[in-house]
MARTI-395070 format. One record per residue (C-alpha): x, y negated, z negated; residue in three letters. Coordinates in steps of 0.25 Angstrom, whole numbers, plus 2048, in hexadecimal, padded with zeros to 3 digits. Layout:
BEGIN
XYZAla...
END
This chain:
BEGIN
4DFDC0AC4Met4D5DC2ACFLeu4D3DCEAD8Val4CCDCAAE5Ala4C6DD5AEDIle4C0DD4AFBLys4B8DDFB01Val4B6DDDB10Gly4AFDE6B1AAsn4BCDECB1FSer4C7DE8B15Thr4C9DE5B06Ala4D3DDCAFFGln4D7DDAAF1Ile4DEDCEAEDAla4E4DCAADFPhe4E5DBBADAPhe4EEDBAACDGln4E8DADACBAsp4DBDAAAD2Pro4DDD9BAD1Lys4E8D9DADBIle4E6DA2AE9Asp4F2DABAEAAsn4EDDBAAEAPhe4F3DC8AECSer4EDDD1AF6Leu4ECDDFAEEIle4E4DE7AF9Leu4E0DE5B07Glu4DADF1B0ESer4CFDF7B17Pro4C3DF8B0DLys4C1E07B10Glu4CFE0BB0CLys4CDE05AFEIle4C9E0EAF2Asn4C2E04AE9Trp4C1E0DADDLys4D1E0FADEGlu4D4E00ADFLeu4D6DFFAD0Lys4E4E04AD1Ser4E7DF8ADBIle4DFDEFAD2Leu4E4DF4AC5Ser4EEDE7AC3Pro4E2DDEAC4Phe4D9DE5ABAArg4D1DDAAB2Glu4D3DD0ABDAla4C7DC8AC3Glu4C2DCEAD0Cys4BADC8ADCIle4B4DCFAE7Ile4B1DCAAF5Cys4A9DD6AFCSer4A1DD8B09Val49FDE7B05Val495DE7AF9Pro496DF5AF6Gln4A5DF5AF5Leu4A5DE9AECSer49ADEEAE3Glu4A1DFCAE1Asn4AEDF4ADEPhe4A8DECAD4Ile4A2DF8ACDArg4AFDFFACDAsn4B7DF3AC8Tyr4AEDEAABFGlu4B6DEFAB3Ser4C3DEEABAPhe4C3DDFABCPhe4C0DD4AB3Lys4B5DCEABCAsn4B1DD1ACAIle4AADC6AD3Leu4A3DCAAE0Leu4A2DBFAEAIle494DBCAEEAsn48CDAFAF2His488DACAE4Thr496DA9ADFLeu49CD9BADEIle4A3D98AEBThr4A3D89AEDGly49CD8CAFALeu48ED8AAFFAsn489D96B07Ile480D90B11Lys47CD9DB18Val46FDA5B18Lys46FDB0B0EAsn47CDACB07Pro47CDB9AFFGlu47FDC0B0CLys48BDB7B0FPhe498DC0B0FGly4A0DBFB02Ala4ADDBFB0BAsp4A8DB3B13Arg4A4DACB07Leu4B1DAEB00Thr4B9DAAB0CCys4B1D9DB0DSer4B4D9AAFEVal4C3D9BB01Ala4C2D93B0EAla4BAD88B08Tyr4C4D86AFDGlu4D0D87B06Lys4CCD7FB12Tyr4C0D76B0ELys4BCD75B1DLys4B1D79B27Asn4B5D87B29Leu4B3D93B32Ala4B8D9FB29Ile4BBDAAB32Val4BCDB8B2BAsp4C2DC2B34Ala4BFDCFB2DGly4B6DDBB30Thr4ACDD0B35Ala4B1DC3B3AThr4A9DB8B33Thr4A9DA9B35Ile4A4DA1B29Thr4A1D93B2AIle4A5D8AB1ELeu4A3D7BB1DSer4ACD72B16Asn4A1D70B0BLys4A2D7FB07Gly496D83B0FGlu495D91B15Ile48DD8EB22Leu48DD9CB28Gly495DA3B33Gly497DAFB3CThr49ADBEB3BIle49FDC7B46Met4A7DD4B46Pro4B5DD4B42Gly4C0DD8B4BLeu4C1DE7B46Lys4B2DE8B47Ile4B2DE4B56Met4BDDEEB59Ser4B6DF9B52Glu4A8DF6B58Cys4AEDF7B66Leu4B3E05B63Lys4A6E09B5CGlu49DE04B67Lys4A5E07B74Thr4A9E15B79Ala4B8E12B7CGln4BDE06B75Leu4C6E08B6APro4C8E02B5CIle4D3DF7B5DVal4DCDF2B52Glu4D9DE4B52Ile4E6DDBB52Asn4ECDD0B5BSer4E8DD2B69Pro4F4DD0B73Glu4ECDC8B7DSer4DDDC4B7EIle4DDDCCB8BLeu4DCDDAB87Gly4E3DE4B91Thr4DEDF1B8CAsp4D3DF6B83Thr4DADF4B76Leu4DFDE6B79Ser4D2DE2B7FSer4CADE6B72Ile4D5DDFB69Lys4D4DD2B71Ser4C5DD2B72Gly4C3DD4B63Val4CEDCAB5EVal4CCDBFB69Trp4BDDC2B68Gly4BDDBFB59Thr4C6DB3B5BVal4BDDACB65Phe4B0DB0B5DAla4B6DA9B51Val4BAD9DB59Glu4ADD9CB61Gly4A4D9EB55Ile4ACD93B4DVal4ABD89B59Lys49CD8CB5ALys49AD8AB4BIle4A2D7DB4BGlu498D78B56Glu48CD7DB4ETyr491D76B41Leu497D6AB49Gln4A4D6BB41Gln4B2D71B42Lys4B5D7DB3ALeu4C3D82B35Ser4C5D91B37Ile4CAD99B2BVal4CEDA7B2FLeu4CEDB3B25Thr4CCDC2B24Gly4D4DCEB29Gly4D5DCAB37Asn4D8DBBB34Ala4E6DBBB38His4E3DC2B46Leu4D8DB8B4ALeu4E1DADB45Ser4EBDB0B50Lys4E1DADB5BTyr4D7DA3B55Leu4D9D96B5DSer4D2D8EB52Tyr4DAD88B47Pro4D7D90B3BHis4DCD93B2CPhe4E0DA2B2ALeu4DDDA8B1CAsn4DCDB7B1DPro4D9DB8B0ETyr4CFDADB0DLeu4C5DB7B06Val4CFDBAAFAIle4D1DABAF8Glu4C2DA9AF8Gly4C0DB4AEDMet4CADADAE4Arg4C2DA0AE6Leu4B5DA6AE3Ile4BADADAD7Tyr4BFD9FAD1Leu4B2D99AD4Lys4AADA4ACDAsn4B4DA7AC2Ile4ACDA0AB7Lys4A1DABAB9Lys4ABDB5AB5Leu4B0DADAA9Gly4BCDA8AAFGly4C2D99AAFAsn4C8D97ABCTyr4C4D8BAC4Glu4C4D86AD2Val
END
């Protein structure tokens, strides 16, 4: 049994694999991060006591506190970082600073598609990670996510409101709310398409787009580029990283 915990800047997800060799999982919890009482999670996790656990976190303080509180609850806890076996070559400056979420998604995307990829993770930030068909992480871009864009407009202006980000009715806004919604969503879509096009020109090769993250379904409606849609790529990546590193924990699974 494997419990996979993803701690993002805005949300947390907990998934369970009955058999880590199979990619079927159950989503136990998906919640805004600030609403989770990490010390009281044991009641939810009680059926999984003594299971293996893997964590993908971009919030070091939370993951460190979780490990302290749960190190005797799980059989083993594996925290994803650049030193683990991933099967990828991280060809960026300061690989120790490369996001665990971007690394984990890259592992899953490489195993699943084996193409030259632009992995678009539409979450708190919208990141684009470029992965070669040889398993090389070449770099990418980071920009504000859809929610941050909306919140920033409210924070930095006198009169603009926060807008719930969902499907704009038209690219042409006819009032303040619809104009913000259109600007945020279509602005992100055009940014992704434009950045991918420029990177293709820079690398002189075509890229296949993989969309993942909390806003993946929304962006997928408007992206004109052909693309793969996999909102839970990071969870699949955690399973694969666990299998690649299980021997360190005394297990015997193989991939």
